[in-house]
C-alpha positions, -999 to +999 in steps of 0.1 A: -394+604-643-407+627-670-401+599-697-421+576-675-451+602-672-451+609-709-451+572-717-478+561-694-497+592-684-511+578-651-542+594-635-541+598-596-559+565-593-534+548-617-504+563-596-524+548-564-526+514-578-490+513-590-478+520-556-501+500-536-499+467-560-462+462-547-477+458-510-503+433-524-475+413-536-457+414-505-487+402-488-491+373-509-454+366-507-453+367-470-481+341-470-465+318-493-430+321-481-432+288-459-448+268-486-420+277-509-394+273-481-408+238-470-408+226-510-373+238-517-357+242-486-352+278-467-319+283-482-326+276-518-359+292-512-341+325-506-319+320-538-351+312-560-370+340-546-343+363-557-337+349-590-370+341-603-398+364-591-379+392-580-358+398-610-387+389-634-407+416-618-379+442-621-374+429-658-412+434-665-410+470-649-381+478-671-394+464-703-431+479-698-446+494-728-481+496-713-495+502-674-506+465-673-472+451-680-457+477-654-482+470-626-476+430-630-440+436-627-446+456-595-468+426-580-443+401-589-413+422-575-433+424-543-439+387-543-403+379-547-390+406-523-411+394-496-406+357-501-366+365-495-374+388-464-399+362-448-379+333-456-346+349-441-369+355-410-380+321-406-343+307-407-333+333-380-363+325-360-364+287-358-327+282-357-306+312-349-272+292-353-279+284-388-255+298-412-271+314-443-258+302-477 
């Protein structure tokens, strides 16, 4: 953690933004999960949400050299994480007998 603090030197407001931007991503992901599931199918929606946005967000956070890149990675990771969670919930709610993947 010390390396991260030395690299980014965040202020208190920067830390607040970095922490809360993940929640903004999850909010947007929850709203758009149904649309993605309708376009791709619910099972493939789960796979795509894990493969593309979540992994991209984690990769951006890992490779970040500046705060804006790190913040974008947090948003995208939140988006993918909530797509996965919301789509999983949709499957269970709409058809509890459905086998997942």
